[in-house]
Each structure stands twice: as C-alpha cells, then as structure tokens.
Backbone as CSV, one residue per row, in Angstrom:
resi,resn,N_x,N_y,N_z,CA_x,CA_y,CA_z,C_x,C_y,C_z
1,MET,47.231,-9.852,-3.259,45.979,-8.990,-2.935,45.789,-8.886,-1.459
2,LYS,45.853,-10.029,-0.778,45.737,-9.929,0.681,46.706,-9.085,1.378
3,ARG,47.910,-9.123,0.888,48.908,-8.252,1.602,48.703,-6.935,1.272
4,LEU,48.380,-6.586,0.146,48.033,-5.220,-0.215,46.903,-4.647,0.656
5,GLU,45.927,-5.366,0.863,44.766,-4.949,1.710,45.187,-4.701,3.071
6,TYR,46.151,-5.373,3.562,46.549,-5.285,5.007,47.278,-3.997,5.167
7,LYS,48.153,-3.731,4.174,48.971,-2.549,4.122,48.167,-1.238,4.148
8,THR,47.052,-1.362,3.325,46.135,-0.226,3.247,45.429,0.079,4.434
9,ARG,45.023,-1.014,5.127,44.327,-0.851,6.439,45.306,-0.256,7.513
10,THR,46.501,-0.676,7.532,47.500,-0.225,8.405,47.743,1.215,8.196
11,GLY,47.898,1.561,7.089,48.244,3.043,6.702,46.959,3.903,6.997
12,SER,45.796,3.341,6.868,44.599,4.187,7.272,44.614,4.377,8.862
13,LYS,44.963,3.359,9.472,44.915,3.453,10.979,45.996,4.456,11.433
14,ALA,47.137,4.427,10.799,48.190,5.451,11.229,47.817,6.778,10.968
15,ASN,47.206,6.999,9.821,46.581,8.334,9.416,45.681,8.904,10.473
16,SER,44.746,7.954,10.954,43.762,8.306,11.894,44.376,8.632,13.241
17,ASN,45.447,7.932,13.570,46.129,8.321,14.942,46.838,9.552,14.833
18,LYS,47.255,9.799,13.623,48.067,10.982,13.489,47.213,12.271,13.508
19,ASN,45.988,12.140,12.902,44.948,13.330,12.982,44.494,13.497,14.395
20,SER,44.318,12.342,15.201,43.818,12.494,16.573,44.849,13.133,17.431
21,LYS,46.070,12.871,17.234,47.207,13.524,18.060,47.283,15.038,17.606
22,SER,47.077,15.312,16.434,47.133,16.583,15.935,46.006,17.540,16.606
23,LYS,44.756,17.025,16.787,43.602,17.671,17.446,44.016,17.846,18.882
24,VAL,44.515,16.868,19.515,44.874,17.038,21.048,45.867,18.122,21.129
25,THR,46.883,18.157,20.244,47.975,19.151,20.342,47.367,20.571,20.231
26,LYS,46.410,20.745,19.216,45.693,22.013,19.042,45.045,22.344,20.281
27,GLN,44.245,21.432,20.898,43.430,21.779,21.987,44.312,22.270,23.165
28,LYS,45.441,21.554,23.362,46.394,21.918,24.375,46.935,23.244,24.129
29,ALA,47.248,23.568,22.856,47.789,24.888,22.530,46.697,26.019,22.834
30,LEU,45.495,25.692,22.526,44.411,26.668,22.875,44.335,26.964,24.360
31,LYS,44.360,25.796,25.172,44.211,26.017,26.556,45.418,26.684,27.241
32,THR,46.678,26.583,26.771,47.829,27.189,27.348,48.326,28.493,26.669
33,LYS,47.358,29.031,25.905,47.705,30.182,25.077,47.761,31.436,26.025
34,THR,48.759,32.244,25.994,48.965,33.497,26.801,48.885,34.642,26.102
35,VAL,48.478,35.780,26.839,48.380,37.094,26.144,49.669,37.933,26.421
36,ASP,50.147,38.410,25.469,51.365,39.227,25.736,50.959,40.619,26.067
37,ILE,51.539,41.174,27.202,51.111,42.610,27.551,52.114,43.589,26.974
38,PRO,51.656,44.647,26.326,52.559,45.579,25.668,53.527,46.160,26.688
39,LYS,54.724,46.302,26.270,55.770,46.897,27.139,55.466,48.325,27.722
40,THR,54.652,49.035,26.893,54.327,50.448,27.275,53.427,50.479,28.517
41,ASP,52.562,49.441,28.742,51.751,49.400,29.888,52.505,49.095,31.221
42,VAL,53.425,48.201,31.079,54.308,47.882,32.133,55.019,49.047,32.522
43,ALA,55.611,49.718,31.646,56.435,51.058,31.998,55.523,52.005,32.607
44,LYS,54.263,52.223,32.193,53.401,53.190,32.891,53.176,52.880,34.268
45,LYS,52.853,51.549,34.619,52.590,51.141,35.910,53.813,51.346,36.764
46,LYS,54.948,51.042,36.244,56.112,51.206,37.057,56.336,52.649,37.347
47,MET,56.223,53.545,36.420,56.352,55.017,36.628,55.317,55.585,37.754
48,SER,54.162,54.966,37.666,53.056,55.467,38.655,53.537,55.005,40.052
49,TYR,53.973,53.797,40.137,54.304,53.347,41.470,55.546,54.154,41.996
50,ASN,56.457,54.497,41.141,57.640,55.255,41.543,57.275,56.689,42.032
51,LYS,56.206,57.240,41.361,55.729,58.528,41.707,55.137,58.464,43.074
52,LYS,54.319,57.527,43.328,53.590,57.384,44.575,54.623,57.111,45.833
53,ASN,55.577,56.327,45.580,56.678,56.057,46.448,57.427,57.336,46.754
54,LYS,57.614,58.165,45.755,58.453,59.319,45.831,57.585,60.271,46.744
55,ARG,56.294,60.443,46.513,55.419,61.446,47.176,55.422,61.026,48.535
56,LYS,55.407,59.695,48.980,55.295,59.254,50.415,56.578,59.583,51.050
57,LYS,57.715,59.474,50.408,58.965,59.857,50.939,59.107,61.408,51.270
58,ILE,58.600,62.040,50.356,58.580,63.492,50.549,57.749,64.031,51.666
59,LYS,56.569,63.450,51.810,55.598,63.721,52.841,56.271,63.352,54.234
60,THR,56.943,62.131,54.334,57.636,61.699,55.605,58.671,62.690,55.909
61,VAL,59.448,63.111,54.943,60.557,64.159,55.252,60.042,65.384,55.724
62,VAL,58.948,65.960,55.038,58.305,67.196,55.428,57.718,67.100,56.881
63,PHE,57.061,66.031,57.149,56.543,65.755,58.527,57.638,65.749,59.602
64,ILE,58.690,65.193,59.306,59.919,65.127,60.281,60.360,66.457,60.443
65,LEU,60.545,67.181,59.373,61.050,68.624,59.508,60.228,69.522,60.275
66,VAL,58.904,69.418,60.056,57.877,70.235,60.731,57.873,69.880,62.228
67,PHE,57.962,68.544,62.534,58.019,68.144,63.986,59.323,68.588,64.598
68,LEU,60.371,68.572,63.922,61.661,69.061,64.517,61.522,70.657,64.746
69,VAL,60.986,71.355,63.924,60.795,72.829,63.985,59.968,73.124,65.238
70,PHE,58.846,72.235,65.292,57.842,72.417,66.494,58.669,72.122,67.768
71,LEU,59.321,71.197,67.779,60.177,70.807,69.057,61.158,71.921,69.445
72,ILE,61.825,72.509,68.456,62.821,73.539,68.741,62.096,74.732,69.239
73,VAL,61.099,75.191,68.491,60.260,76.344,68.836,59.672,76.273,70.259
74,SER,59.109,75.106,70.552,58.530,74.752,71.845,59.553,74.896,72.984
75,TYR,60.739,74.341,72.718,61.922,74.367,73.648,62.112,75.806,73.932
76,LEU,62.390,76.581,72.854,62.796,78.016,73.137,61.727,78.781,73.903
77,LEU,60.398,78.587,73.535,59.302,79.310,74.092,59.269,78.965,75.693
78,PHE,59.496,77.679,76.040,59.387,77.299,77.416,60.608,77.409,78.257
79,THR,61.796,77.763,77.614,62.903,77.951,78.471,63.632,79.258,78.394
80,LEU,63.259,80.134,77.430,63.754,81.577,77.258,63.332,82.337,78.429
81,SER,64.254,82.968,79.151,63.801,83.868,80.286,62.963,85.084,79.873
82,THR,62.918,85.356,78.434,62.178,86.448,77.918,60.597,86.250,78.247
83,PHE,60.251,84.976,78.399,58.888,84.713,78.430,58.567,84.230,80.087
84,ASP,59.386,84.658,80.887,59.138,84.571,82.249,58.072,85.585,82.759
85,ILE,57.211,85.217,83.723,56.161,86.210,84.109,56.884,87.272,85.068
86,SER,56.660,88.494,84.662,57.278,89.604,85.415,56.210,90.628,85.958
87,ASN,55.023,90.408,85.542,53.948,91.214,85.947,52.647,90.615,86.081
88,VAL,51.863,90.666,87.225,50.568,90.059,87.439,49.525,91.047,87.836
89,GLU,48.398,91.185,87.173,47.294,92.141,87.454,46.050,91.335,87.815
90,VAL,45.382,91.799,88.803,44.069,91.136,89.198,42.931,92.194,88.893
91,ILE,41.876,91.810,88.055,40.778,92.690,87.786,39.518,91.903,88.077
92,GLY,38.455,92.737,88.470,37.085,92.227,88.664,36.779,92.087,90.154
93,THR,37.656,92.382,91.046,37.294,92.331,92.506,38.118,93.380,93.259
94,ASP,37.531,94.008,94.191,38.171,94.870,95.140,37.994,94.389,96.650
95,ARG,37.472,93.204,96.774,37.134,92.622,98.122,38.421,91.986,98.743
96,TYR,39.284,91.550,97.839,40.543,90.869,98.304,41.764,91.628,97.847
97,LYS,42.848,91.477,98.656,44.067,92.013,98.133,44.735,91.151,96.956
98,GLN,45.316,92.025,96.152,45.880,91.259,94.825,46.843,90.128,95.299
99,GLU,47.684,90.397,96.232,48.548,89.297,96.593,47.924,88.024,97.098
100,GLU,46.734,88.191,97.773,45.933,87.083,98.204,45.294,86.289,97.130
101,VAL,44.822,86.957,96.049,44.249,86.325,94.837,45.298,85.696,94.139
102,ILE,46.376,86.397,93.971,47.565,85.753,93.134,48.152,84.509,93.695
103,SER,48.183,84.459,95.156,48.619,83.377,95.913,47.636,82.247,95.712
104,LYS,46.408,82.453,95.953,45.352,81.368,95.754,45.263,80.845,94.422
105,ALA,45.510,81.700,93.426,45.408,81.297,91.919,46.726,80.564,91.562
106,ASP,47.819,80.587,92.371,48.886,79.942,92.127,49.626,80.367,90.862
107,VAL,49.670,81.829,90.732,50.365,82.393,89.673,51.655,82.902,90.334
108,ILE,52.882,82.585,89.666,54.156,82.831,90.366,55.028,83.591,89.373
109,ILE,55.488,84.820,89.965,56.494,85.600,89.327,57.707,84.791,88.889
110,GLY,58.218,84.853,87.621,59.431,84.066,87.309,59.080,82.800,86.640
111,ARG,57.798,82.223,86.781,57.476,81.128,86.036,57.168,81.266,84.563
112,ASN,57.488,80.364,83.715,57.228,80.620,82.249,55.821,80.830,82.002
113,ILE,55.529,81.882,81.166,54.257,82.307,80.888,53.334,81.276,80.202
114,PHE,54.022,80.472,79.301,53.311,79.439,78.555,52.988,78.281,79.458
115,TRP,53.885,77.986,80.355,53.616,76.963,81.273,52.511,77.229,82.256
116,GLN,52.611,78.519,82.607,51.348,79.026,83.509,50.040,78.918,82.894
117,MET,50.000,79.284,81.485,48.677,79.202,80.838,48.284,77.789,80.738
118,LEU,49.261,76.944,80.536,48.813,75.399,80.408,48.168,74.945,81.692
119,LYS,48.915,75.467,82.777,48.532,75.000,84.218,47.196,75.582,84.525
120,GLY,46.884,76.861,84.137,45.697,77.508,84.400,45.676,78.037,85.862
121,VAL,44.453,78.284,86.436,44.188,78.811,87.715,44.090,77.664,88.703
122,SER,44.618,77.793,89.822,44.386,76.735,90.876,42.964,76.842,91.333
123,LYS,42.502,75.634,91.651,41.000,75.635,92.175,40.878,76.252,93.570
124,THR,42.016,76.410,94.221,42.064,76.964,95.554,41.599,78.456,95.469
125,VAL,41.642,79.105,94.427,41.245,80.552,94.412,39.652,80.591,94.820
126,LYS,39.004,79.492,94.650,37.597,79.517,95.005,37.350,79.387,96.408
127,GLU,38.408,79.230,97.118,38.305,79.136,98.659,37.977,80.566,99.134
128,LEU,38.246,81.563,98.245,37.897,82.908,98.593,36.317,83.032,98.232
129,PRO,35.510,83.072,99.196,34.033,82.934,99.054,33.399,83.770,97.945
130,TYR,33.756,84.997,97.788,33.115,85.870,96.780,33.563,85.573,95.309
131,ILE,34.587,84.731,95.197,35.045,84.413,93.799,34.263,83.268,93.278
132,LYS,33.575,83.476,92.159,32.888,82.539,91.519,33.692,81.828,90.574
133,SER,34.502,82.549,89.737,35.348,82.006,88.695,36.502,82.914,88.449
134,ALA,37.578,82.366,88.011,38.793,83.080,87.631,39.469,82.504,86.375
135,LYS,39.810,83.372,85.520,40.481,82.850,84.273,41.750,83.803,84.016
136,LEU,42.774,83.178,83.248,43.984,83.853,83.003,44.014,84.432,81.617
137,LYS,44.565,85.653,81.378,44.891,86.166,80.108,46.365,86.623,80.043
138,ALA,47.073,86.069,78.985,48.433,86.436,78.796,48.730,87.538,77.858
139,THR,49.636,88.435,78.215,50.127,89.452,77.269,51.643,89.314,77.177
140,LEU,52.069,88.803,75.973,53.506,88.594,75.831,54.290,89.855,75.880
141,PRO,55.495,89.804,76.440,56.342,88.550,76.691,56.040,88.049,78.179
142,GLY,55.616,88.899,79.065,55.614,88.418,80.516,54.544,88.910,81.508
143,LYS,53.312,89.316,80.929,52.352,89.745,81.778,51.174,88.906,81.838
144,ILE,50.627,88.418,83.090,49.408,87.686,83.255,48.375,88.607,83.881
145,THR,47.125,88.427,83.541,46.037,89.121,84.117,45.075,87.999,84.561
146,ILE,44.708,88.237,85.849,43.698,87.283,86.401,42.315,88.019,86.503
147,GLU,41.429,87.489,85.668,40.021,88.078,85.475,39.086,87.398,86.431
148,ILE,38.502,88.145,87.374,37.645,87.507,88.488,36.245,87.800,88.125
149,THR,35.320,86.745,88.376,33.908,87.053,88.278,33.532,86.785,89.734
150,GLU,32.773,87.731,90.310,32.416,87.640,91.684,30.947,87.073,91.947
151,ARG,30.724,86.404,93.093,29.489,86.113,93.386,28.490,87.215,93.823
152,THR,27.260,87.144,93.642,26.329,88.195,94.160,25.363,87.555,95.159
153,SER,25.166,88.167,96.286,24.467,87.620,97.283,23.022,87.887,96.953
154,LYS,22.188,86.793,97.051,20.822,86.835,96.664,19.890,86.566,97.804
155,TYR,20.308,85.656,98.740,19.480,85.345,99.859,20.214,85.710,101.184
156,PHE,19.444,86.274,102.075,19.905,86.665,103.434,19.312,85.719,104.433
157,ALA,20.031,84.552,104.589,19.542,83.559,105.281,19.694,83.475,106.853
158,TYR,18.715,83.160,107.510,18.643,83.170,108.981,19.013,81.751,109.554
159,ASP,19.928,81.721,110.501,20.292,80.504,111.213,19.581,80.563,112.518
160,LYS,18.554,79.839,112.665,17.713,79.846,113.902,18.382,79.413,115.036
161,GLU,19.356,78.391,114.928,19.894,77.783,116.032,20.956,78.761,116.674
162,LYS,21.599,79.490,115.869,22.730,80.451,116.314,22.351,81.906,116.364
163,ASN,21.140,82.157,115.848,20.553,83.496,115.711,21.551,84.447,115.023
164,ILE,21.925,84.015,113.804,22.851,84.832,113.002,22.385,84.625,111.478
165,TYR,22.970,85.476,110.598,22.556,85.446,109.211,23.708,85.188,108.263
166,TYR,23.504,84.581,107.166,24.433,84.369,106.212,23.975,84.871,104.839
167,ARG,24.977,85.356,104.040,24.824,85.617,102.659,24.989,84.360,101.794
168,ILE,23.958,84.221,100.938,23.995,83.054,99.963,23.712,83.534,98.632
169,ASP,24.435,82.987,97.616,24.219,83.452,96.208,23.245,82.422,95.543
170,ASP,22.848,82.690,94.322,21.820,82.080,93.601,22.181,80.601,93.378
171,ASP,23.396,80.142,93.509,23.811,78.830,93.375,23.723,77.990,94.696
172,GLY,23.264,78.784,95.704,23.273,78.104,97.061,24.679,78.051,97.793
173,VAL,25.594,78.867,97.320,26.902,78.927,98.099,26.849,79.927,99.210
174,ILE,27.353,79.601,100.304,27.414,80.335,101.502,28.676,81.332,101.417
175,ILE,28.404,82.580,101.457,29.466,83.633,101.156,30.032,84.074,102.452
176,GLU,29.191,84.541,103.306,29.839,85.214,104.591,28.756,85.293,105.675
177,GLN,29.181,85.511,106.875,28.244,85.742,108.070,27.989,87.227,108.046
178,VAL,26.889,87.604,108.367,26.600,89.172,108.396,25.551,89.357,109.624
179,ASP,25.345,90.696,109.706,24.362,91.175,110.718,23.141,91.591,109.975
180,ILE,21.927,91.591,110.561,20.724,91.905,109.938,20.681,93.430,109.361
181,LYS,21.558,94.334,109.972,21.544,95.667,109.599,22.323,95.800,108.172
182,ASP,22.968,94.676,107.862,23.748,94.763,106.602,22.947,94.312,105.376
183,LYS,21.734,93.837,105.493,20.922,93.437,104.554,20.534,94.575,103.531
184,THR,20.712,94.218,102.153,20.424,95.202,101.162,18.971,94.955,100.654
185,ALA,18.373,95.868,99.835,17.109,95.704,99.292,17.036,94.643,98.213
186,ASP,18.233,94.229,97.628,18.242,93.156,96.631,18.277,91.833,97.271
187,GLU,18.499,91.714,98.470,18.629,90.378,99.137,17.242,90.085,99.700
188,LEU,16.933,88.619,99.621,15.733,88.153,99.970,15.879,87.497,101.325
189,LEU,15.072,87.958,102.314,15.185,87.389,103.715,14.608,85.943,103.671
190,THR,15.565,84.954,104.063,15.142,83.560,103.950,15.248,82.790,105.320
191,TYR,14.187,82.000,105.527,14.084,81.212,106.707,13.870,79.771,106.374
192,GLY,14.333,78.835,107.205,13.992,77.442,107.070,15.266,76.611,106.550
193,PHE,16.428,77.215,106.422,17.632,76.417,105.989,18.135,75.912,107.390
194,ILE,18.865,74.686,107.258,19.611,74.177,108.306,21.028,74.171,108.131
195,PHE,21.876,74.794,109.082,23.216,74.920,108.953,24.002,74.134,109.853
196,ASP,25.192,73.698,109.485,26.114,73.004,110.374,26.501,73.804,111.618
197,ASP,27.075,73.173,112.594,27.547,73.908,113.762,28.691,74.693,113.347
198,GLU,29.599,74.203,112.510,30.667,75.066,111.914,30.438,75.201,110.460
199,VAL,30.149,76.358,110.015,29.775,76.699,108.591,31.098,76.951,107.770
200,VAL,31.312,76.250,106.748,32.427,76.554,105.880,32.026,77.472,104.735
201,PHE,32.598,78.656,104.644,32.226,79.564,103.549,32.794,79.039,102.256
202,ALA,32.154,79.406,101.140,32.466,79.037,99.845,32.050,77.608,99.476
203,THR,31.151,77.035,100.417,30.624,75.707,100.179,29.046,75.831,100.046
204,LYS,28.356,74.922,99.440,26.985,74.887,99.226,26.166,74.581,100.470
205,ILE,24.909,75.043,100.549,24.000,74.646,101.482,23.719,73.148,101.357
206,LYS,23.061,72.532,102.293,22.629,71.144,102.244,21.682,70.850,101.101
207,ASP,21.921,69.635,100.534,21.050,69.206,99.454,19.602,69.363,99.594
208,ILE,19.109,69.046,100.800,17.655,69.223,101.137,17.242,70.593,101.002
209,ASP,18.153,71.509,101.431,17.860,72.985,101.352,18.029,73.497,99.885
210,MET,18.859,72.931,99.168,19.013,73.264,97.722,17.809,72.900,96.984
211,ASP,17.164,71.672,97.355,15.844,71.390,96.706,14.843,72.352,96.942
212,LYS,14.679,72.881,98.233,13.761,73.890,98.518,13.994,75.164,97.761
213,LEU,15.260,75.501,97.718,15.626,76.751,96.947,15.257,76.656,95.550
214,ASN,15.426,75.438,94.966,15.100,75.274,93.455,13.651,75.358,93.294
215,VAL,12.824,74.906,94.259,11.281,75.027,94.152,10.903,76.524,94.079
216,PHE,11.579,77.262,94.979,11.295,78.763,94.993,11.750,79.425,93.770
217,LYS,12.876,78.999,93.204,13.386,79.662,91.984,12.498,79.453,90.821
218,ASN,11.750,78.213,90.769,10.695,77.898,89.774,9.547,78.844,89.982
219,ILE,9.194,79.050,91.204,8.047,79.900,91.622,8.332,81.382,91.082
220,LEU,9.565,81.740,91.480,9.904,83.020,91.102,9.890,83.349,89.617
221,LYS,10.279,82.345,88.880,10.376,82.472,87.432,8.989,82.664,86.910
222,GLU,8.001,81.882,87.283,6.647,82.023,86.939,5.991,83.342,87.322
223,PHE,6.412,83.792,88.526,5.966,84.996,89.095,6.327,86.256,88.210
224,GLU,7.604,86.184,87.857,8.148,87.305,86.886,7.338,87.407,85.598
225,LYS,6.753,86.316,85.130,5.976,86.197,83.864,4.514,86.579,84.122
226,SER,4.100,86.558,85.416,2.722,86.648,85.617,2.057,87.987,85.388
227,GLY,2.850,89.000,85.551,2.296,90.309,85.320,1.813,90.839,86.700
228,ILE,2.020,90.087,87.814,1.606,90.586,89.144,2.536,91.649,89.582
229,ASN,2.027,92.775,90.084,2.880,93.946,90.576,3.578,93.618,91.905
230,GLY,4.712,94.178,92.071,5.358,93.954,93.370,6.512,92.990,93.328
231,SER,7.035,92.625,94.340,8.143,91.631,94.564,8.199,90.912,95.845
232,PHE,8.811,89.783,95.829,8.851,88.966,96.984,9.965,89.564,97.817
233,THR,9.694,89.688,99.188,10.708,90.307,100.032,11.147,89.263,101.080
234,GLN,10.484,88.119,101.213,10.808,87.117,102.156,10.338,85.801,101.726
235,VAL,11.058,84.766,102.062,10.653,83.443,101.746,10.955,82.450,102.899
236,ASN,9.981,81.644,103.337,10.052,80.718,104.452,9.889,79.299,104.133
237,PHE,10.859,78.498,104.331,10.750,77.048,104.013,10.372,76.056,105.153
238,GLU,10.023,76.647,106.264,9.706,75.807,107.478,8.381,75.068,107.270
239,ASN,8.294,73.991,108.020,7.088,73.105,107.843,6.837,72.462,106.482
240,SER,8.015,72.291,105.820,7.997,71.597,104.484,7.078,72.446,103.462
241,LEU,6.856,73.660,103.694,6.095,74.563,102.761,6.896,75.609,102.241
242,THR,6.590,76.220,101.249,7.266,77.386,100.649,6.245,78.565,100.689
243,THR,6.450,79.470,101.628,5.674,80.647,101.949,6.451,81.852,101.628
244,ALA,5.964,82.592,100.579,6.592,83.771,100.058,5.785,85.027,100.463
245,THR,6.552,86.052,100.862,5.894,87.285,101.253,6.039,88.402,100.200
246,LEU,4.795,88.772,99.770,4.752,89.740,98.629,4.699,91.149,99.223
247,ASN,5.644,91.979,98.833,5.601,93.370,99.305,5.551,93.587,100.820
248,ASP,6.134,92.702,101.584,6.185,92.672,103.036,4.768,92.659,103.650
249,LYS,3.683,92.387,102.841,2.337,92.424,103.373,1.614,91.102,103.258
250,LEU,1.656,90.494,102.034,0.776,89.339,101.721,1.620,88.051,101.650
251,ASN,1.224,87.070,102.515,1.902,85.757,102.619,1.216,84.816,101.741
252,ILE,2.016,84.117,100.866,1.347,83.197,99.866,2.076,81.847,100.099
253,ILE,1.182,80.898,100.392,1.630,79.453,100.661,1.535,78.716,99.381
254,PHE,2.668,78.261,98.799,2.716,77.571,97.553,2.789,75.994,97.725
255,PRO,2.176,75.253,96.867,2.384,73.767,96.831,3.850,73.558,96.419
256,ASN,4.484,72.593,96.843,5.935,72.403,96.412,6.003,71.913,94.976
257,ASP,6.277,72.753,94.113,6.668,72.555,92.715,5.530,71.764,92.048
258,THR,4.216,72.018,92.395,3.138,71.376,91.818,2.336,72.443,91.068
259,ASN,2.170,72.193,89.719,1.260,73.039,88.851,1.556,74.623,89.107
260,ILE,2.838,74.789,89.034,3.225,76.286,89.457,2.498,77.253,88.572
261,LYS,2.514,77.031,87.259,1.961,77.857,86.319,0.459,78.204,86.589
262,TYR,-0.276,77.155,86.851,-1.638,77.183,87.170,-1.982,77.937,88.499
263,ASN,-1.123,77.585,89.384,-1.324,78.300,90.786,-1.002,79.804,90.660
264,MET,-0.151,80.173,89.716,0.199,81.543,89.544,-0.980,82.260,88.990
265,SER,-1.631,81.661,88.039,-2.838,82.263,87.351,-3.984,82.481,88.445
266,VAL,-4.094,81.444,89.421,-5.088,81.499,90.511,-4.706,82.752,91.288
267,LEU,-3.388,82.849,91.644,-2.869,83.883,92.463,-3.243,85.270,91.868
268,ARG,-3.033,85.385,90.657,-3.221,86.617,89.955,-4.727,87.044,90.071
269,GLU,-5.586,86.047,89.949,-7.148,86.316,90.069,-7.467,86.664,91.422
270,ILE,-6.983,86.123,92.407,-7.203,86.435,93.821,-6.781,87.785,94.083
271,ILE,-5.589,88.195,93.750,-4.979,89.495,94.013,-5.783,90.610,93.302
272,ALA,-6.363,90.348,92.035,-7.126,91.234,91.411,-8.411,91.524,92.215
273,LYS,-8.832,90.546,92.893,-10.114,90.723,93.735,-9.859,91.439,95.000
274,ILE,-8.792,91.042,95.756,-8.584,91.636,96.986,-7.702,92.887,97.099
275,GLY,-7.091,93.156,95.795,-6.324,94.444,95.759,-4.810,94.120,96.088
276,GLU,-3.973,94.937,95.393,-2.503,94.749,95.569,-1.962,95.125,96.950
277,ASP,-2.729,95.957,97.721,-2.331,96.375,98.942,-2.752,95.472,100.151
278,ALA,-3.427,94.402,99.807,-4.031,93.567,100.727,-3.026,92.938,101.715
279,THR,-3.309,92.580,102.973,-2.475,91.934,103.807,-3.161,90.657,104.209
280,GLY,-2.394,89.657,104.712,-2.938,88.377,105.228,-2.345,87.159,104.531
281,PHE,-3.096,86.139,104.451,-2.536,84.791,103.841,-3.429,84.447,102.701
282,ILE,-2.743,83.871,101.671,-3.279,83.072,100.597,-2.782,81.738,100.601
283,ASP,-3.685,80.751,100.819,-3.181,79.357,100.802,-3.573,78.672,99.538
284,LEU,-2.640,78.413,98.712,-2.790,77.757,97.321,-2.569,76.248,97.361
285,THR,-2.275,75.693,98.715,-2.176,74.192,98.747,-3.533,73.459,98.867
286,LYS,-4.512,74.275,99.100,-5.853,73.660,99.200,-6.498,73.433,97.825
287,SER,-7.399,72.418,97.732,-8.141,72.256,96.475,-8.836,73.501,95.953
288,SER,-9.410,74.213,96.989,-10.070,75.495,96.717,-9.258,76.569,97.493
289,PRO,-8.264,77.337,96.820,-7.494,78.325,97.462,-8.260,79.242,98.420
290,THR,-7.651,79.656,99.485,-8.398,80.621,100.394,-7.551,81.767,100.713
291,TYR,-8.216,82.866,101.078,-7.599,84.236,101.565,-8.118,84.512,102.872
292,SER,-7.308,84.828,103.743,-7.694,85.320,105.050,-6.882,86.454,105.451
293,SER,-7.488,87.587,105.943,-6.749,88.820,106.385,-6.283,88.655,107.777
294,PHE,-5.402,89.458,108.258,-4.907,89.406,109.590,-6.077,89.845,110.572
C-alpha cells in the first residue's frame, strides 16, 4: 500500500509539471505570434514605388533636355551675326548729336543685340547735363532705340560770387550756365545758393542748399492748394530765411518748414484784406504776422 501511494503522488507531480510547461509554451506562443501580410498589399506597394521612381527619372530627363535646348538656343542667339546691332536711333532729345548720345550710352554697332540689352545703358550718358534718364528698346534682328528723358529747368539760380546764373532742375541738378536774358517765364529766379569755384554740370547743388529747396517745394505745394491767385516769380534763401515773391510785387517771409499749412491760411486771410495787387512785405515768422508796404 505504501508503495502504491508513492507512485500516485509521483504521477500527480509529473502531471502538474506537464500542465505548467504547457501553459508557459502557450504564453510564449502568444507573445511571438506574427501577422502574415497578404501578398497583394506587398505587390501594390512595390508597384507604387516603381511608378514614383519612374516619374522622377522622366522629370530628370525632361529637365536635362530643356536645359540643353536652352543652352543651344542661347548660344545661337548670342553668336549669330544676324543679331548684331546694325542700326541705332536716338529719340527724346535734340540738344545733343546722336553720335554723342550713342557714345556716352556705350551702344556699339556690331555688338550682339541681346548682350547689349543685358548690359543696358552706360551711366556715363548722364554726364550730358540735360539727360535725366535713358533706356534701350530692341527691335529684332539688329535695331536699338535709345529713349531719352530730358531734364526741365525749374530754377534760374544766381551765383553771387561770380555774378552768373545757372539752370537747375526740380531735383537740384545743375544743368548749365546761362545769361539773365535767357530766363524763361517758367523758371523761378533763385538767390541764396552757394556754388563751388568750379561748378560741375550734371551734379547736384550742395546738401544745405537742397534742404532749402525742399522747404520751398513744400511751401509751393501748399500754395498751389490754397486758392491764392498768382504765382511765385522769385525765391530768396539768404539769411537762413525763405522769402518768396508773389507776382513780382509782394514779398512773403516764411518760417522754415514750420506749420506751412497754417501759415498759408494766414497768408490767404492777409491777402484778402490788403488786395491781390498789394506790394510790400508779409512776415509770417512772427507770432503775430505783419504786413508793411514799401
């Protein structure tokens, strides 16, 4: 009986170990379980990748071909004698000879027209004082037109030291030396600028004089909106003041760029009282503006 009991216990223990091993094996099986991907999905992904790769190759080939065509066409355009400049025309000015403008603009007969358009107009063309700007226009196969915009004289400026006059445009560029008898009705007689001993045409007046001119331009802008009849015929910047003469009769002393709009309304009221034909001085620099006749 004792032997039998021993066997039974041993057999039970063996079964228990067997069941435990079985559970561990199942758990391991669950942990290492993999999912099989259908073959159709793999094939689709491969096809998609191949298509993308093919499109990239096609794009690369097309780009190379286009670039090669561009290089060939550019080479032909820049080397064929068909596109060499054979004719040059200058329009917009009659102050200078065509040959002089063409030379200063650095436009050369026989040069490739496309190269000339890329190069543009030489800045030396502005050494001709009346030329404000110049641009090129190409007419294939070989014609270039130089289009000139000229400066317009606005100020007839007096050089007190040398007793001579200069024409100056609205940008403050000195155009030429002139005589007082050459003054036109559109030019404003101007005093108070300081010039160098040797004036270089096609250059600007001094910065300090440009500041004075800008003050007057602001005054002029407000004057044109004021409704006051007449026009300024002279401006004087001496003594650090801006004195403008209206209709060659009435001298108005303006504060330098201070409350221009307000001062213009005060001026309008004073002129309404004294009359448009009045002569004398109006001083707007004082806290209470004054008028005095000659």
